[in-house]
ZAMARGU-4260 file (C-alpha; in steps of 0.2 Angstrom, whole numbers, plus 5000, padded with zeros to 4 digits):
<rodrens>
0) 6165/5828/5787 | 6167/5809/5789 | 6155/5803/5776 | 6158/5799/5758 | 6157/5813/5745
5) 6153/5811/5727 | 6157/5822/5712 | 6161/5820/5694 | 6180/5823/5697 | 6181/5811/5711
10) 6178/5793/5714 | 6169/5786/5730 | 6179/5774/5741 | 6170/5759/5734 | 6174/5764/5716
15) 6192/5769/5721 | 6194/5751/5728 | 6187/5743/5712 | 6199/5753/5701 | 6215/5752/5713
20) 6211/5737/5724 | 6225/5732/5735 | 6216/5716/5740 | 6228/5701/5739 | 6243/5712/5736
25) 6257/5715/5748 | 6268/5730/5750 | 6285/5731/5758 | 6292/5748/5764 | 6310/5751/5769
30) 6321/5766/5773 | 6339/5765/5767 | 6355/5775/5768 | 6356/5791/5778 | 6341/5795/5789
35) 6331/5811/5786 | 6317/5820/5795 | 6300/5816/5787 | 6304/5797/5784 | 6292/5792/5797
40) 6279/5803/5789 | 6282/5794/5773 | 6281/5777/5781 | 6265/5781/5790 | 6257/5787/5774
45) 6262/5771/5765 | 6256/5759/5778 | 6239/5768/5781 | 6236/5771/5762 | 6240/5753/5759
50) 6229/5746/5772 | 6215/5758/5767 | 6215/5750/5749 | 6215/5733/5756 | 6233/5728/5754
55) 6245/5720/5767 | 6259/5731/5772 | 6276/5725/5779 | 6289/5734/5788 | 6306/5729/5782
60) 6318/5734/5797 | 6336/5740/5795 | 6334/5743/5776 | 6341/5730/5764 | 6350/5721/5778
65) 6334/5717/5785 | 6327/5711/5768 | 6342/5699/5767 | 6342/5693/5784 | 6323/5690/5784
70) 6315/5683/5800 | 6309/5696/5812 | 6315/5710/5801 | 6300/5708/5790 | 6284/5711/5800
75) 6267/5715/5795 | 6261/5732/5800 | 6244/5738/5806 | 6236/5755/5808 | 6242/5757/5825
80) 6260/5753/5821 | 6262/5770/5814 | 6253/5780/5827 | 6262/5795/5835 | 6277/5794/5823
85) 6273/5809/5812 | 6282/5821/5823 | 6297/5809/5826 | 6314/5812/5817 | 6324/5798/5810
90) 6316/5782/5805 | 6307/5770/5817 | 6311/5755/5805 | 6329/5758/5805 | 6342/5760/5791
95) 6358/5752/5788 | 6371/5750/5774 | 6371/5732/5767 | 6386/5725/5758 | 6377/5708/5756
100) 6363/5716/5745 | 6376/5722/5733 | 6380/5703/5729 | 6368/5692/5719 | 6369/5679/5734
105) 6362/5693/5745 | 6348/5698/5733 | 6344/5679/5731 | 6341/5679/5750 | 6331/5695/5749
110) 6320/5688/5735 | 6316/5672/5745 | 6311/5682/5760 | 6299/5693/5750 | 6291/5679/5740
115) 6288/5669/5756 | 6277/5683/5762 | 6270/5687/5745 | 6278/5704/5744 | 6279/5710/5726
120) 6278/5728/5728 | 6292/5738/5736 | 6292/5756/5742 | 6310/5762/5745 | 6314/5778/5754
125) 6332/5783/5752 | 6345/5791/5741 | 6351/5787/5724 | 6361/5773/5730 | 6346/5764/5738
130) 6335/5767/5723 | 6348/5761/5711 | 6349/5745/5721 | 6330/5743/5721 | 6330/5745/5702
135) 6344/5732/5700 | 6334/5720/5711 | 6318/5723/5700 | 6327/5719/5684 | 6335/5703/5691
140) 6318/5698/5700 | 6312/5684/5687 | 6330/5677/5686 | 6331/5677/5705 | 6315/5667/5707
145) 6320/5655/5693 | 6336/5651/5703 | 6327/5650/5719 | 6315/5637/5711 | 6330/5627/5704
150) 6337/5626/5722 | 6320/5620/5728 | 6318/5635/5740 | 6301/5640/5731 | 6290/5631/5720
155) 6285/5635/5702 | 6268/5641/5707 | 6276/5654/5718 | 6287/5659/5703 | 6271/5662/5692
160) 6261/5670/5706 | 6275/5683/5710 | 6282/5684/5692 | 6287/5703/5693 | 6292/5716/5706
165) 6285/5733/5706 | 6297/5747/5713 | 6292/5765/5718 | 6305/5776/5726 | 6304/5792/5737
170) 6319/5802/5740 | 6324/5804/5758 | 6340/5815/5759 | 6344/5830/5769 | 6356/5836/5755
175) 6343/5838/5741 | 6355/5830/5730 | 6343/5819/5719 | 6339/5826/5701 | 6321/5826/5696
180) 6313/5833/5711 | 6313/5851/5718 | 6314/5845/5736 | 6318/5829/5744 | 6311/5823/5761
185) 6321/5830/5775 | 6329/5845/5766 | 6317/5858/5774 | 6319/5851/5791 | 6338/5851/5790
190) 6337/5870/5784 | 6327/5873/5800 | 6341/5866/5811 | 6354/5876/5801 | 6344/5892/5802
195) 6341/5890/5821 | 6360/5889/5823 | 6364/5904/5812 | 6351/5915/5820 | 6358/5910/5837
200) 6376/5913/5831 | 6372/5930/5824 | 6368/5938/5840 | 6384/5933/5848 | 6394/5937/5833
205) 6387/5954/5833 | 6391/5957/5851 | 6409/5953/5848 | 6411/5959/5830 | 6416/5941/5825
210) 6417/5932/5809 | 6409/5914/5809 | 6413/5900/5797 | 6399/5888/5797 | 6401/5871/5789
215) 6385/5862/5784 | 6382/5845/5776 | 6383/5842/5758 | 6398/5831/5752 | 6393/5831/5734
220) 6379/5844/5734 | 6379/5862/5740 | 6360/5865/5742 | 6360/5866/5761 | 6374/5878/5760
225) 6367/5889/5746 | 6349/5890/5753 | 6355/5894/5771 | 6366/5907/5764 | 6351/5915/5754
230) 6340/5913/5770 | 6352/5922/5782 | 6361/5934/5770 | 6378/5926/5772 | 6393/5936/5766
235) 6401/5922/5756 | 6396/5904/5752 | 6407/5889/5746 | 6398/5875/5735 | 6405/5860/5726
240) 6395/5864/5710 | 6400/5882/5709 | 6418/5884/5715 | 6425/5902/5718 | 6435/5909/5703
245) 6454/5910/5704 | 6459/5924/5716 | 6444/5921/5727 | 6455/5923/5743 | 6458/5941/5739
250) 6440/5944/5733 | 6432/5937/5749 | 6443/5947/5760 | 6438/5963/5751 | 6420/5959/5752
255) 6421/5955/5771 | 6431/5972/5774 | 6418/5982/5763 | 6404/5975/5774 | 6413/5980/5790
260) 6416/5997/5782 | 6397/5998/5780 | 6396/5996/5799 | 6391/5978/5799 | 6397/5971/5815
265) 6398/5952/5809 | 6402/5941/5795 | 6394/5924/5791 | 6403/5912/5779 | 6394/5896/5775
270) 6404/5881/5768 | 6397/5865/5761 | 6408/5850/5768 | 6412/5845/5750 | 6417/5863/5744
275) 6431/5863/5731 | 6441/5876/5721 | 6441/5876/5702 | 6455/5863/5702 | 6444/5851/5712
280) 6455/5854/5728 | 6445/5854/5744 | 6442/5871/5753 | 6440/5868/5772 | 6433/5878/5786
285) 6450/5879/5795 | 6458/5885/5779 | 6445/5899/5777 | 6447/5904/5795 | 6466/5905/5794
290) 6464/5916/5778 | 6453/5928/5787 | 6463/5929/5803 | 6479/5931/5793 | 6473/5944/5780
295) 6461/5954/5790 | 6465/5950/5808 | 6446/5947/5812 | 6441/5937/5827 | 6435/5921/5818
300) 6427/5905/5824 | 6422/5889/5815 | 6406/5880/5819 | 6403/5863/5811 | 6385/5858/5813
305) 6387/5839/5809 | 6373/5827/5812 | 6363/5839/5821 | 6356/5843/5804 | 6348/5826/5803
310) 6340/5827/5820 | 6325/5835/5828 | 6307/5836/5823 | 6302/5836/5805 | 6295/5853/5799
315) 6277/5855/5793 | 6283/5856/5775 | 6292/5839/5776 | 6277/5831/5785 | 6266/5836/5771
320) 6278/5832/5757 | 6281/5815/5764 | 6263/5811/5767 | 6259/5816/5749 | 6273/5806/5742
325) 6268/5791/5752 | 6250/5791/5746 | 6256/5794/5728 | 6268/5779/5730 | 6255/5767/5735
330) 6244/5773/5721 | 6258/5771/5709 | 6262/5753/5715 | 6244/5748/5713 | 6243/5755/5695
335) 6259/5747/5690 | 6260/5733/5677 | 6274/5721/5672 | 6280/5734/5659 | 6280/5749/5671
340) 6298/5754/5674 | 6303/5758/5692 | 6298/5776/5696 | 6302/5790/5709 | 6288/5801/5716
345) 6295/5818/5715 | 6290/5836/5718 | 6289/5848/5703 | 6283/5866/5708 | 6268/5862/5718
350) 6263/5845/5710 | 6268/5827/5714 | 6274/5819/5698 | 6281/5802/5694 | 6298/5801/5685
355) 6308/5786/5678 | 6320/5781/5692 | 6334/5777/5679 | 6333/5794/5671 | 6334/5803/5688
360) 6349/5792/5694 | 6358/5795/5678 | 6356/5814/5679 | 6362/5814/5697 | 6377/5804/5692
365) 6380/5816/5677 | 6381/5830/5690 | 6395/5822/5699 | 6404/5818/5682 | 6403/5836/5677
370) 6411/5842/5693 | 6424/5829/5692 | 6428/5835/5674 | 6427/5853/5680 | 6412/5857/5669
375) 6404/5867/5683 | 6391/5877/5673 | 6385/5860/5667 | 6384/5854/5685 | 6373/5869/5690
380) 6362/5866/5676 | 6360/5848/5679 | 6356/5851/5697 | 6340/5858/5692 | 6330/5874/5691
385) 6328/5876/5709 | 6347/5876/5712 | 6350/5887/5698 | 6338/5900/5703 | 6344/5900/5721
390) 6362/5902/5715 | 6358/5917/5703 | 6347/5925/5716 | 6361/5924/5729 | 6374/5931/5718
395) 6363/5946/5714 | 6359/5950/5733 | 6376/5946/5740 | 6388/5956/5729 | 6385/5975/5727
400) 6395/5983/5713 | 6402/6000/5715 | 6390/6014/5710 | 6400/6019/5695 | 6398/6002/5688
405) 6379/6002/5689 | 6370/6009/5674 | 6357/6021/5681 | 6339/6019/5675 | 6334/6036/5681
410) 6318/6027/5688 | 6311/6028/5706 | 6303/6011/5712 | 6294/6011/5728 | 6291/5996/5740
415) 6276/5995/5752 | 6269/5982/5764 | 6250/5981/5765 | 6238/5971/5777 | 6243/5960/5792
420) 6261/5956/5795 | 6268/5939/5789 | 6284/5931/5793 | 6295/5933/5777 | 6289/5950/5772
425) 6306/5958/5777 | 6316/5945/5767 | 6305/5950/5752 | 6308/5969/5755 | 6327/5966/5756
430) 6327/5956/5740 | 6317/5969/5731 | 6328/5984/5737 | 6345/5975/5732 | 6339/5969/5715
435) 6332/5986/5711 | 6348/5995/5716 | 6358/5982/5705 | 6346/5986/5691 | 6350/6005/5693
440) 6334/6011/5701 | 6332/6022/5715 | 6323/6012/5729 | 6310/6021/5740 | 6302/6013/5756
445) 6284/6017/5760 | 6281/6016/5779 | 6264/6011/5787 | 6255/6005/5771 | 6244/6016/5761
450) 6240/6027/5776 | 6258/6031/5778 | 6259/6033/5759 | 6246/6046/5759 | 6255/6055/5773
455) 6271/6056/5764 | 6280/6043/5774 | 6292/6039/5759 | 6311/6038/5761 | 6325/6032/5750
460) 6332/6015/5756 | 6349/6009/5752 | 6359/5992/5750 | 6365/5992/5768 | 6349/5998/5776
465) 6341/5981/5773 | 6356/5971/5780 | 6350/5958/5792 | 6332/5959/5788 | 6330/5941/5782
470) 6328/5933/5799 | 6317/5946/5807 | 6298/5943/5809 | 6284/5955/5806 | 6286/5970/5795
475) 6300/5983/5798 | 6292/5995/5786 | 6276/5994/5796 | 6260/5988/5788 | 6241/5992/5790
480) 6225/5985/5783 | 6219/6002/5777 | 6214/6002/5758 | 6219/6016/5747 | 6202/6021/5741
485) 6199/6036/5753 | 6217/6042/5750 | 6218/6041/5731 | 6221/6060/5729 | 6235/6061/5742
490) 6243/6045/5736 | 6243/6052/5718 | 6251/6068/5725 | 6265/6058/5734 | 6268/6048/5718
495) 6271/6065/5709 | 6281/6072/5722 | 6293/6057/5723 | 6292/6054/5704 | 6288/6035/5707
500) 6289/6025/5691 | 6284/6008/5698 | 6276/6001/5713 | 6279/5984/5722 | 6266/5979/5735
505) 6270/5965/5747 | 6254/5959/5757 | 6239/5949/5758 | 6220/5951/5753 | 6220/5970/5757
510) 6235/5972/5746 | 6225/5963/5732 | 6210/5974/5735 | 6221/5989/5735 | 6229/5985/5719
515) 6211/5983/5711 | 6207/6000/5718 | 6223/6008/5710 | 6219/5999/5694 | 6201/6006/5694
520) 6208/6024/5697 | 6220/6024/5683 | 6207/6033/5672 | 6206/6048/5684 | 6224/6048/5690
525) 6238/6046/5677 | 6251/6044/5692 | 6244/6027/5694 | 6248/6022/5676 | 6265/6014/5680
530) 6270/5996/5682 | 6263/5989/5698 | 6265/5971/5704 | 6259/5962/5720 | 6269/5948/5729
535) 6257/5938/5741 | 6262/5938/5759 | 6249/5932/5772 | 6247/5918/5784 | 6230/5914/5777
540) 6236/5910/5760 | 6220/5917/5752 | 6226/5928/5738 | 6219/5924/5721 | 6232/5920/5708
545) 6245/5910/5719 | 6245/5893/5727 | 6257/5900/5741 | 6259/5916/5751 | 6274/5922/5760
550) 6271/5918/5779 | 6260/5903/5777 | 6274/5890/5780 | 6279/5899/5796 | 6261/5899/5802
555) 6260/5880/5799 | 6275/5876/5809 | 6267/5887/5823 | 6252/5876/5823 | 6262/5859/5823
560) 6273/5866/5837 | 6257/5871/5847 | 6250/5854/5846 | 6266/5846/5852 | 6268/5859/5866
565) 6250/5855/5872 | 6254/5836/5871 | 6270/5837/5881 | 6263/5848/5894 | 6248/5835/5896
570) 6260/5821/5897 | 6270/5831/5910 | 6254/5834/5920 | 6250/5815/5921 | 6268/5812/5929
575) 6270/5828/5939 | 6258/5836/5950 | 6268/5853/5949 | 6261/5855/5931 | 6243/5854/5937
580) 6240/5873/5937 | 6232/5884/5924 | 6245/5887/5910 | 6243/5896/5894 | 6251/5885/5880
585) 6257/5895/5865 | 6270/5890/5852 | 6288/5895/5855 | 6298/5906/5843 | 6316/5910/5843
590) 6313/5929/5842 | 6309/5939/5858 | 6303/5955/5849 | 6290/5952/5835 | 6281/5967/5827
595) 6263/5965/5826 | 6261/5951/5839 | 6250/5953/5855 | 6261/5942/5866 | 6272/5951/5879
600) 6290/5946/5882 | 6286/5939/5899 | 6273/5927/5892 | 6285/5920/5879 | 6299/5918/5892
605) 6288/5908/5904 | 6282/5897/5890 | 6300/5893/5885 | 6303/5888/5903 | 6288/5877/5903
610) 6293/5869/5887 | 6311/5866/5892 | 6305/5857/5907 | 6293/5847/5897 | 6306/5841/5885
615) 6317/5835/5900 | 6304/5824/5907 | 6295/5818/5892 | 6305/5802/5891 | 6299/5798/5908
620) 6281/5802/5904 | 6270/5786/5900 | 6259/5795/5888 | 6244/5806/5887 | 6228/5795/5888
625) 6211/5798/5882 | 6213/5816/5878 | 6207/5826/5863 | 6215/5843/5859 | 6204/5856/5850
630) 6215/5870/5842 | 6208/5885/5833 | 6219/5892/5819 | 6218/5909/5809 | 6214/5911/5791
635) 6198/5921/5791 | 6186/5911/5779 | 6201/5902/5771 | 6204/5884/5778 | 6222/5882/5772
640) 6230/5883/5789 | 6217/5872/5797 | 6218/5859/5783 | 6236/5858/5780 | 6240/5860/5799
645) 6229/5844/5801 | 6238/5835/5788 | 6255/5840/5796 | 6250/5836/5813 | 6240/5820/5810
650) 6224/5827/5816 | 6207/5817/5817 | 6197/5831/5810 | 6198/5849/5803 | 6183/5860/5801
655) 6184/5873/5787 | 6172/5885/5779 | 6175/5878/5762 | 6167/5861/5767 | 6151/5864/5776
660) 6147/5853/5791 | 6132/5851/5803 | 6128/5843/5820 | 6128/5826/5812 | 6146/5827/5806
665) 6151/5833/5824 | 6142/5818/5831 | 6151/5807/5819 | 6168/5814/5823 | 6164/5811/5842
670) 6159/5793/5838 | 6175/5791/5828 | 6186/5797/5842 | 6176/5786/5855 | 6181/5771/5844
675) 6199/5777/5843 | 6200/5777/5862 | 6197/5759/5862 | 6213/5756/5853 | 6231/5759/5859
680) 6230/5777/5851 | 6221/5786/5865 | 6222/5804/5860 | 6215/5815/5847 | 6217/5831/5838
685) 6204/5842/5830 | 6208/5859/5821 | 6195/5872/5818 | 6197/5887/5806 | 6192/5903/5815
690) 6177/5907/5803 | 6172/5890/5798 | 6155/5892/5805 | 6145/5906/5814 | 6136/5895/5826
695) 6148/5880/5828 | 6161/5890/5837 | 6177/5883/5846 | 6169/5884/5863 | 6153/5875/5856
700) 6164/5861/5849 | 6174/5860/5864 | 6158/5859/5875 | 6150/5846/5863 | 6165/5835/5863
705) 6167/5837/5882 | 6149/5832/5885 | 6148/5818/5872 | 6165/5811/5877 | 6161/5811/5895
710) 6168/5795/5903 | 6178/5791/5887 | 6190/5806/5884 | 6192/5823/5891 | 6196/5839/5880
715) 6208/5853/5880 | 6207/5868/5869 | 6219/5881/5862 | 6216/5897/5852 | 6233/5901/5844
720) 6228/5919/5839 | 6241/5931/5832 | 6256/5921/5836 | 6254/5913/5819 | 6259/5930/5812
725) 6274/5932/5822 | 6290/5924/5825 | 6306/5922/5815 | 6301/5916/5797 | 6304/5898/5792
730) 6318/5894/5780 | 6305/5891/5767 | 6297/5908/5769 | 6314/5917/5769 | 6319/5908/5753
735) 6302/5910/5745 | 6300/5928/5749 | 6318/5932/5743 | 6316/5923/5726 | 6298/5929/5722
740) 6302/5947/5726 | 6318/5946/5716 | 6307/5940/5701 | 6295/5954/5704 | 6308/5967/5703
745) 6315/5959/5687 | 6298/5961/5679 | 6297/5979/5684 | 6314/5982/5677 | 6309/5974/5661
750) 6293/5985/5660 | 6303/6001/5663 | 6316/5996/5649 | 6302/5993/5637 | 6297/6012/5638
755) 6313/6022/5641 | 6309/6040/5647 | 6297/6046/5660 | 6283/6051/5649 | 6277/6033/5646
760) 6259/6029/5653 | 6256/6011/5657 | 6237/6008/5654 | 6236/5990/5649 | 6230/5976/5661
765) 6246/5967/5660 | 6255/5982/5668 | 6247/5979/5685 | 6248/5961/5690 | 6249/5948/5704
770) 6264/5937/5704 | 6261/5919/5710 | 6264/5901/5709 | 6251/5890/5700 | 6255/5871/5700
775) 6272/5871/5693 | 6275/5888/5686 | 6276/5907/5690 | 6263/5918/5683 | 6261/5937/5682
780) 6242/5938/5681 | 6233/5955/5678 | 6223/5959/5693 | 6208/5963/5683 | 6207/5945/5676
785) 6208/5938/5694 | 6192/5947/5699 | 6181/5933/5691 | 6191/5920/5701 | 6188/5929/5718
790) 6175/5927/5731 | 6175/5944/5738 | 6162/5942/5752 | 6173/5928/5760 | 6190/5935/5754
795) 6195/5918/5746 | 6199/5912/5728 | 6184/5902/5721 | 6196/5888/5717 | 6209/5882/5730
800) 6222/5869/5725 | 6224/5862/5743 | 6206/5856/5744 | 6212/5841/5733 | 6223/5836/5748
805) 6209/5836/5760 | 6205/5818/5757 | 6222/5813/5762 | 6220/5820/5779 | 6204/5810/5781
810) 6211/5794/5774 | 6226/5795/5785 | 6214/5798/5800 | 6204/5782/5795 | 6189/5790/5788
815) 6180/5785/5772 | 6183/5799/5760 | 6183/5802/5741 | 6199/5802/5733 | 6204/5812/5717
820) 6213/5800/5705 | 6228/5810/5699 | 6228/5814/5680 | 6247/5816/5681 | 6248/5797/5685
825) 6258/5794/5670 | 6277/5794/5670 | 6285/5810/5664 | 6303/5813/5658 | 6316/5822/5668
830) 6320/5833/5654 | 6302/5838/5651 | 6299/5857/5653 | 6284/5867/5648 | 6285/5884/5639
835) 6279/5893/5656 | 6291/5900/5668 | 6296/5886/5681 | 6291/5889/5699 | 6306/5882/5709
840) 6300/5882/5727
</rodrens>
């Protein structure tokens, strides 16, 4: 667990240091521009990775202003400087706008302050303006040093020693307005804040049959508005990149009244603060409200979210993204040469890539230019594949054409949920139903999995039937783990009875096994010779053929919330005796009724009361001292939740089935924590996957840690259980489930169009597939081909991408570990796209 590993694809710590030594190098890290949740996680990763490879790392407080002012604004950081900041929003090193840095005189002062400390590597976390400033600084660097030498502020030896400046950027912006990356640091957390408000507003709006106009941030970019509209099923959305067509006022009012006619008791309209019409004139929230009140007479309220979107705890996604980006940024700085251009560390699909900073900034500016010139289609295209996919999906799901305008396919397509419930399943079903209806199919819902299918629990489902499903947890259709094997005859009969021409299965490993059984039964039952596709949905994230599953992100947020809940309660107990009573600490959710969960309403309500009290007193609590939390996660034999939860929560260790461990590793971890308690970081976190070891159970590890740590630290344990399957889905899972399910339905429609008429039999392997994300692309992979990639005994894929991130968790926890040197360490170009279908997350 804590020792070095060795393999052909990895380099040991010593080899790694030889190849990418930071000895004698100094890195400066600063945050600039608007703050964003996750910036602290990025700062933490830069500091710890820099120290890990032997470099000195300096905090540059207050952004470029601190660089210009120097003095106490530039301070060397140590390992403990970034302790306990992973879960903190904003930026601990401050951010400020700096007019002085825009002048050459200001940059001269900044260069002098950096040279005096030997800093020739800059890691800048900010938006396009901050990164552009860093690139100008880099280009002027040698000239600035020459000028400083002429003025006698530095000597010629310093000029030669610090001859060039390396710059690597990470984009911290809640707007996701930077081209070249699928997601910027802070965007996912901002979506959490928006969706929390939307979910709360929807209940009151429904009670009073109100229309709500929600204004979200995005002065020049409508990403937050678009994705929140997609995630909550908003009736209308206004974006700067895609203004409504002429006559939008009438069209919107017709749409709102049609939805009310379908017995929908509320309307949600989402407006980006920079929304405009086709003439580039602003469209304001108040203007929309007045229109709805005047034309329709609906009770309408405006809610402007404002800076609440920047606040709060960063989501699990942002913590992991920022940690990955921070480590990659340090590696990029150490690999840089005088000829290496300034780069930005970006996310493409599921991969960290490096892109030229100048190209990214230029494309970002091209978007604004296209909008100014009213070339809105170009603006959407330039914004990137993620934005374009979101916009196209929203349009398909939000607008229902009259039945007489839809060309009928005369095909029946069924949707079924299989396996354990996962947050986001309902969003996937809604998306499939609406895309199917838009494509002219008759959509059928199958209730209670394959068992319900065999019993004939099949009903037609309409456009309005799935309204409001995106934010609901569990599975509204009902789901069971039962496999189809013993019901094949009955299921075939039901497919004949209902003339089912295609089947969409949404579920986890049981769904995968069920698809294999249906595939094997095609020779015997011709009813199964229809297009079938599976969309992975499981908190365990263990389905072969996909890097991500619907529900896994929500479960990760549950895990990070659980640790913070435990920590806050522990702090409270130290300050207030009233909390020194037995308390069952479980993660909070915003839903009171969760299908498939084992919690009662009373338990959840009491937990909320405890947590609210903890929040109120945490500022007065001095901190938890000498305590180790041991948390058990779900996942079966798949260690995804434990490993990624550990990375997101800043854990000291994570025990998983994929990496065997023994008593010596446990002892080593105890010793590591004992040493840690001698520092100012006097608490620890250990995660354990539920099936990582038959003998080293959670109780065993808890008792071992308690005994071996006696007199040094005490322990607390928490088994999260089925709460990881419940709760309202995260924005990521809503968005991911919506988009991947829509793509699955497009594939079904394409297959059915290839063979018009009902007599066609689909017998080839490519007609029964799993749809998943692999690295940067979406793939439809025949289920028969995935068999060789599956460990059926342990219900996991033989190769799992996230294991490559495991060393990051160890490195950031101060363990020696192997590190896989990325083969994508070369600069790519923004316009580069492969032939495969891109996976915009």
